[in-house]
N, C-alpha and C positions, 0 to 999 in steps of 0.2 A: 264450495268448500267453506265450512264454518271457521271463524277465527279460532286459532288454537292457542292454548296456554303456552307459556314460555318453556315448560319442561318437555313438550312434545315437539319432535322434529316435523316441520311442514313437509319436507321432501319424502319422508318415510311414511306419510299418511295420505298420499295422493292416490286417487282412483286412476285407472289406466287412461281415461279420457282427460283427466287433469294433467297427467304426465305429458300426454301428447300436446295439450294446450301450451305447456311450458316449452316444449320443443319448438312449437310453431312460433310462439312469441319471442323466443330466443333467436330464431332465424330472422325475425324482423328487426332485431336489435333494440327492442323495448328496454327502457331502464328498469331496474329492479323495483322501484317504487310503483311504477305503472303496472307491472306484472302482478305484484302483490295485491294491488287494489282490484285488478281484473279477476282474481281468483278469491277475493274476499279474505285475504290472509293478513296477519299482523305485519305492517310494513317494516318495522324495526327487526323483527325476528326473521322475516323473509330476506331482508338485505344482509343480515349476518350469514345466513345459509348461502345466499348468492355469492358472497365474498369468500366463502370457505371452499377451496377447490376440491375437497374430498366429500362435500355434501351431495346429496341426491339432486337438490335444486341446481347446483352449479354444473353437475354432470349433464342434466337434461338441457339446460341453457346452452352449454358448450356443444352438445349433440346437434341442436338446432342450427347453431352457427356453422358447424362443420358440414352438415348436410347441405346447407345453402351454398357454402363455398364450393363444395364438390359439384353440385348441380351447375353452378355458374362456370366452373372450370371445365367440366365435361362439355357443356354447350360451346364454350370458346374453342376447345380442342376440335370438336366436330365441325365447327364453322371454318377453322383453319384448314382442316383436312379436306373439306369439301372445296374450299377455294383453291387449295393446292391441286386437287384432282382436276378441277375445271380448267385451271391454267395449262395443264398438260394435254387437255383435249383439243385445244385450239392450235 
């Protein structure tokens, strides 16, 4: 992605693969400055959008965090259920 001028929203100009990259990097917990650099975006503008809960950037980052959390909690639930079932087999 090319660096965008201040009047264009970074989040609204992302290709689908760039959106997925934000979701993935959000799941990893990368700081906004590192994410901006990884997609070649203006760090200051990206950080502003990252900090705006209504921006596309913030939504994509939050989606990544939520998906990661859901996967971890589902695995934990499955492990607990399996352990519970195994305890009743003996």
